[in-house]
C-alpha positions as CSV (number, residue, x, y, z in Angstrom):
1,M,17.9,-20.9,-11.6
2,L,18.6,-21.8,-7.9
3,P,21.5,-24.1,-7.1
4,D,19.0,-26.9,-6.2
5,G,16.4,-26.3,-8.9
6,N,14.0,-23.7,-10.0
7,G,12.2,-21.0,-8.0
8,L,8.9,-21.7,-9.9
9,V,9.0,-25.3,-8.6
10,I,9.2,-23.9,-5.1
11,L,6.3,-21.5,-5.8
12,K,4.2,-24.3,-7.2
13,K,4.9,-26.4,-4.1
14,L,3.9,-23.5,-1.8
15,K,0.6,-23.1,-3.6
16,E,0.0,-26.9,-3.6
17,L,0.5,-26.8,0.2
18,G,-2.2,-24.1,0.4
19,R,0.3,-21.5,1.7
20,S,-0.8,-17.9,1.4
21,D,2.6,-16.4,1.9
22,S,3.4,-13.5,-0.4
23,V,6.0,-14.1,-3.0
24,I,8.1,-11.7,-5.0
25,I,10.1,-13.3,-7.7
26,I,13.5,-11.8,-8.3
27,S,15.1,-13.2,-11.4
28,A,17.7,-12.5,-14.1
29,K,15.0,-13.7,-16.6
30,D,13.2,-10.7,-17.8
31,S,11.1,-11.8,-20.7
32,I,7.4,-11.1,-20.7
33,D,6.8,-14.9,-20.9
34,D,8.8,-15.5,-17.7
35,K,7.0,-12.7,-15.9
36,V,3.6,-13.8,-16.9
37,K,4.3,-17.5,-16.0
38,G,5.5,-16.5,-12.5
39,L,2.5,-14.2,-11.9
40,D,0.1,-16.8,-13.3
41,M,1.6,-19.4,-10.9
42,G,0.7,-17.2,-8.0
43,A,3.6,-14.8,-7.4
44,D,2.5,-11.4,-6.0
45,D,5.1,-9.6,-8.1
46,Y,8.0,-10.1,-10.4
47,L,11.2,-8.1,-10.4
48,A,13.9,-8.5,-13.0
49,K,17.6,-8.0,-12.2
50,P,19.2,-5.5,-12.1
51,F,16.9,-3.4,-10.0
52,H,17.2,-0.5,-7.6
53,I,16.7,-1.3,-3.9
54,A,14.1,1.5,-3.7
55,E,12.0,-0.3,-6.3
56,L,12.2,-3.6,-4.3
57,N,11.2,-1.6,-1.2
58,A,8.2,-0.1,-2.9
59,R,7.1,-3.5,-4.3
60,I,7.4,-5.1,-0.8
61,K,5.3,-2.3,0.7
62,S,2.8,-2.7,-2.1
63,V,2.5,-6.5,-1.4
64,I,2.1,-5.8,2.3
65,R,-0.7,-3.2,1.6
66,R,-2.6,-5.7,-0.6
67,K,-2.1,-8.4,2.0
68,K,-3.5,-6.1,4.7
69,A,-6.5,-5.4,2.6
70,D,-7.0,-9.2,2.3
71,G,-6.6,-9.0,-1.5
72,C,-9.5,-6.6,-1.8
73,K,-9.1,-4.1,-4.4
74,L,-11.9,-2.0,-2.9
75,L,-12.0,-0.6,0.6
76,E,-15.3,0.8,1.8
77,I,-15.7,2.9,4.9
78,N,-19.1,4.5,5.3
79,N,-19.7,6.6,2.2
80,I,-16.1,6.4,1.1
81,S,-15.0,3.9,-1.6
82,I,-11.3,3.5,-2.3
83,N,-10.3,1.5,-5.3
84,I,-6.7,0.6,-4.4
85,E,-5.8,-0.8,-7.8
86,E,-7.1,2.1,-9.9
87,R,-6.2,4.7,-7.3
88,I,-9.7,6.2,-7.3
89,V,-11.5,7.6,-4.3
90,T,-15.3,8.3,-4.4
91,I,-17.5,9.7,-1.7
92,D,-21.2,9.2,-2.3
93,N,-20.3,8.1,-5.8
94,Q,-18.5,11.4,-6.5
95,T,-14.8,11.1,-7.5
96,V,-12.4,13.0,-5.2
97,D,-9.2,14.3,-6.7
98,L,-6.3,13.3,-4.4
99,N,-2.6,13.7,-5.1
100,R,-0.5,10.5,-4.8
101,K,0.6,11.1,-1.2
102,E,-2.9,12.0,0.0
103,F,-4.2,8.8,-1.6
104,E,-1.5,6.7,0.1
105,I,-2.1,8.3,3.5
106,L,-5.9,7.7,3.2
107,V,-5.3,4.0,2.3
108,F,-2.8,3.6,5.2
109,L,-5.2,5.2,7.7
110,A,-8.2,3.3,6.3
111,L,-6.3,0.0,6.7
112,N,-5.6,1.1,10.3
113,K,-8.9,2.7,11.0
114,N,-9.7,3.5,14.6
115,R,-6.0,3.0,15.5
116,I,-3.5,5.7,16.1
117,A,-0.9,5.9,13.4
118,S,2.3,7.7,14.5
119,K,3.8,10.3,12.3
120,S,6.9,8.2,11.9
121,A,4.8,5.1,10.8
122,I,2.9,7.2,8.3
123,A,6.2,8.7,7.0
124,E,7.9,5.4,6.7
125,N,5.0,3.7,5.0
126,I,4.4,6.5,2.5
127,W,7.9,8.0,1.9
128,G,10.1,5.0,2.6
129,D,13.0,4.1,4.8
130,S,15.0,7.2,3.8
131,I,12.6,9.2,5.9
132,D,14.5,8.6,9.1
133,R,16.9,11.4,8.0
134,V,14.4,14.1,8.5
135,N,14.2,16.3,11.6
136,D,10.5,16.8,11.8
137,F,7.3,15.6,10.1
138,D,5.7,19.0,9.2
139,F,5.3,17.8,5.6
140,I,2.8,15.2,6.9
141,Y,0.8,17.9,8.6
142,S,0.2,19.7,5.2
143,Q,-0.8,16.5,3.4
144,I,-3.2,15.5,6.2
145,K,-4.6,19.1,6.3
146,N,-5.3,19.0,2.5
147,L,-6.7,15.5,2.7
148,R,-9.0,16.4,5.7
149,R,-10.3,19.5,3.8
150,K,-11.1,17.4,0.7
151,L,-12.9,14.8,2.8
152,I,-14.9,17.5,4.6
153,N,-15.8,19.2,1.4
154,Q,-17.3,16.0,0.1
155,N,-19.1,15.2,3.3
156,A,-17.1,12.1,4.1
157,R,-18.5,10.3,7.1
158,V,-15.0,9.8,8.7
159,D,-12.8,12.1,10.7
160,L,-9.0,12.4,10.5
161,V,-8.2,13.2,14.1
162,S,-4.9,14.6,15.3
163,I,-3.5,12.9,18.3
164,Y,-1.3,15.6,19.7
165,G,2.4,14.8,19.7
166,I,1.8,11.3,18.3
167,G,0.0,11.1,15.0
168,Y,-3.4,10.6,13.4
169,K,-6.4,8.4,13.5
170,L,-9.2,7.7,11.0
171,I,-12.4,7.5,12.9
172,I,-15.7,6.4,11.4
173,K,-18.6,8.8,12.2
């Protein structure tokens, strides 16, 4: 329903050109048939109007996470297996119970393994843009501490290293 045509035609053309750009369809059409058609044509997500900006922000971050994982639904680091789609973490084939934030932090650090992730980058990626209003990042420390304890208890062959005054780094043992 664009002035010059239909967004699905543009999506089809992008796919024909072999473009791998991520696409989120934002449309006033909200029927299941429209959503399925857009997703089947190669859109990464479909958001019907009206929507809240926080939902769009979350969907954009989700598309970026999937893109960083090269479309893989499974991240494997040593003896850790992270099923991004089903939100399941196993260590040596034993399921590890993580809360939502611990899971998201682990995925973020796994996608950025062996690189320092600043506290502000972690906070922004996990808690969203509104995080810039906080005075400190002590809440991240408690999530990392709990995540680290759970990984150690299951003999994960990775370390969550604190980089004093900066952030954290996931290091493969």
